[in-house]
PLY file of the C-alpha trace (Angstrom):
ply
format ascii 1.0
element vertex 87
property float x
property float y
property float z
element edge 86
property int vertex1
property int vertex2
end_header
1.92 -12.92 -10.42
3.54 -14.73 -7.51
1.67 -15.73 -4.36
3.39 -12.94 -2.38
2.38 -10.36 -4.97
-1.19 -11.63 -4.80
-1.18 -11.34 -0.99
0.17 -7.80 -1.19
-2.45 -6.83 -3.80
-5.14 -8.29 -1.55
-3.96 -6.12 1.35
-3.94 -3.04 -0.90
-7.54 -3.72 -1.94
-8.65 -4.44 1.61
-7.22 -1.16 2.91
-8.19 0.83 -0.23
-4.66 1.79 -1.25
-4.45 2.79 -4.90
-2.21 4.64 -7.33
-3.72 6.91 -9.98
-2.54 9.37 -12.58
-4.07 12.69 -11.55
-3.71 16.18 -12.95
-1.73 15.77 -16.12
0.09 13.52 -18.49
3.73 14.15 -17.62
5.89 11.61 -15.81
5.39 13.06 -12.33
1.62 13.11 -11.99
1.03 9.84 -10.19
-0.57 9.88 -6.73
-0.92 7.16 -4.08
-4.27 7.29 -2.32
-5.47 5.80 0.96
-9.25 5.43 0.99
-9.52 8.06 -1.76
-7.37 10.65 0.05
-3.92 11.68 -1.13
-1.04 10.06 0.70
1.74 11.29 -1.61
1.77 12.89 -5.05
4.26 13.98 -7.70
5.46 10.43 -8.33
6.55 8.51 -11.39
4.78 5.21 -12.07
7.71 3.05 -10.88
7.82 4.94 -7.55
4.17 4.11 -6.82
4.84 0.56 -5.63
7.32 1.78 -3.00
4.88 4.39 -1.70
1.99 1.91 -1.73
4.08 -0.23 0.63
4.68 2.83 2.83
0.95 3.62 2.77
0.15 0.07 3.84
2.71 0.35 6.63
1.03 3.58 7.77
-2.46 2.07 7.65
-1.40 -1.03 9.56
0.14 1.20 12.21
-3.28 2.70 12.97
-5.35 0.57 15.31
-8.22 0.79 17.70
-9.87 -1.78 19.95
-12.26 -2.92 17.21
-9.67 -3.55 14.51
-6.70 -4.76 16.55
-7.16 -8.47 15.75
-7.63 -7.94 12.00
-4.74 -5.49 11.81
-2.42 -7.86 13.67
-3.15 -10.57 11.11
-2.44 -8.14 8.25
0.78 -6.97 9.93
2.03 -10.57 10.07
1.29 -11.10 6.37
2.96 -7.80 5.42
6.09 -8.58 7.47
6.30 -11.98 5.86
6.01 -10.44 2.39
8.69 -7.85 3.14
11.06 -10.40 4.68
10.72 -12.64 1.63
11.37 -9.67 -0.66
14.61 -8.87 1.16
15.89 -12.45 0.87
0 1
1 2
2 3
3 4
4 5
5 6
6 7
7 8
8 9
9 10
10 11
11 12
12 13
13 14
14 15
15 16
16 17
17 18
18 19
19 20
20 21
21 22
22 23
23 24
24 25
25 26
26 27
27 28
28 29
29 30
30 31
31 32
32 33
33 34
34 35
35 36
36 37
37 38
38 39
39 40
40 41
41 42
42 43
43 44
44 45
45 46
46 47
47 48
48 49
49 50
50 51
51 52
52 53
53 54
54 55
55 56
56 57
57 58
58 59
59 60
60 61
61 62
62 63
63 64
64 65
65 66
66 67
67 68
68 69
69 70
70 71
71 72
72 73
73 74
74 75
75 76
76 77
77 78
78 79
79 80
80 81
81 82
82 83
83 84
84 85
85 86
């Protein structure tokens, strides 16, 4: 696992973003969860990583006065990860 992958996994754990196989054993039964609540379902396993990134983007978009500083730090890390992935 590269350092960027480790950073991304750390952000997923911190914001409780997971992917689980729910409700069957066919190829389209994977679900991405944010804090235990469905974000998107009906996915294949390879699609989960993309939607976990989208879930993280959604979570980092939510802020309030108490979490603004922590979220800003996470946003910087996420942008850095995504920029490195594109290059």
